[in-house]
N, C-alpha and C positions, 0 to 999 in steps of 0.2 A: 389468652391475649389476642385480640383481633389485629388485623393488618395495620390499621392506622396507629394503634398503640405501639405495635412492634417497631414500625418505622420511626415514630416519634422518639422512642427510647434509644434506638440506634443513633439518630441524629443528635439527640441531647448529649449522649455520652461521648460521641465523636467531638462535639464542640468542647466538652470539658477536657478531653485529651489534647485538643489543639491549644486550649488555653494553658495547659501545663507545659506546652512546648514554647509558648510565646517568649520572645526575647533571647532564646538560646542561639549562640553563634554556631557556625559550622564546626568550629574546633571543639566546642563543648559537646556537640552532638556526635562527634566521631572519635574523640580521644579519651574522654573521661568515662570510666566504667560506672554504670548505674548499679548493677549487681553482678557479682561474678565478673566475667570478662565482658559482658554485654554493655554496649554503649546505647545511647538513645537511638542512634541509627540502626543498631542491631535489633532493638525492640520494635522499631517501625517496620523493618524488613520482616521480622517474625510475624507481626500482625498482618502484613500484606500477604505473606505466604499462606497463612491459615484462611484469610478471607478468599484468596484465590482458590484454595481447595473447596471452600464452601460454595463458591460460584459454580465450580465444576459439579459438585454434588447436586446443587439445585437444577442445573441443566439436565443432568442424568435423570433426576426424579421427574422433571417436566416431560422428558422423552419416554417415561414409563420404564426406564432401566433401573436396575438395582445397584446403587453405588457400592463399591467396596469400601471398607474402612468406616462404615457408619458408627461402629462402636469399637473403640480402641482402649486397651488397658493403659494404666498409668505408665507402665514400662515402655509400651509402644509409643505413646505420646512423647515421653522423654527422649527416646531414641530418635524420633522424627525431629524434635526440637534441636537436638544436637546436630543432626545431619543438615537441617535448614540453616543453622548458624554457620556451619563450616562453608556451605554453598554461598551464603549471602555476605559474609563478613568483609570481603574485599571489594564489594561493589561500591561504586561512587555514591556519595550522599544524594546527588541530584537524581540518580536512577532509582534509588530506594524511595525517595520522596514521591517520585512520579508513580511508582507502583503502589505506594501507600494510598495516595489520593485516587489513582485510577481504579484500584480494586474496590474501593469504597463506592465510587460512582457506578461501576458495573454491578455491584451487589444491589444497590438501590433500584437500578433498572430491572434486574432479574426478579427482585421481589414483586415488582408491579405485575408480573405475569401470574402470580399466585392469588387465588381467592382466599377469602376468610376461612372457608371450609378446608381448603388445602392446608392452611397454616394451623388450624385449631383442632381438627378432627383426629383423634388418636387412631393409629393404624391405617391412615389414609394411603400411606405409601408402603410397599413391600419392604420388609427388613427394618422398618422404623415404627416400633410400637407406640412411641410417645408422639405428641403433636409436633409438627415440624417447627413451630416457632421456638421450641426449647432448644433444638439443634442450632437454629439460627442465633438465638440469644447467646449461646455458649461461645460462638466464634465472632460475635459482634460486640454488643454493648457490655456484656460481662467481661469479655477479653480486654476490651478497651479500658474498662474501669480497673481491672487488675493491674495493667501496666501503667495506667495514669498514676495510680497510687505509688508504684515503684519510682516513677519519675518525680513525683511531688516529694517523696521522702528524700530522694537524692538531692533535689534542689534545696531542701531545708538543711541538709547536712553541709551543703556548700556555703551557706550563709553564716 
């Protein structure tokens, strides 16, 4: 997947996620669990944290450094998700939304620094045998789509 296609997919899926949020009140976003204990606010905080981690990883790769945690087991991801939830759950909605939108904008700016070859060439970066775009996809449009579906199912149950 080339750079233009990657950015387009990221933007299209973010737009779909924003559409799934349309019309929700602050109370609905903060008080009603979507799945488990997680509210819409918790989901958006979760997405923002993972995109923030991705931005850090991209910065490290750009600097020629080997980021830690490039590959995590399912158990490690689950443990991080639980930790992030506990750290973020009491933050005000306004701050979570600012982070959600801010990390997205930062990510798009960071991606501009990478060439098509950087994104598509397997093994281009130490410790990352697959093309970089696959790592980016997992924490952007694939992640947004996963949680958009959660929100859409929750909204359908509410009606």
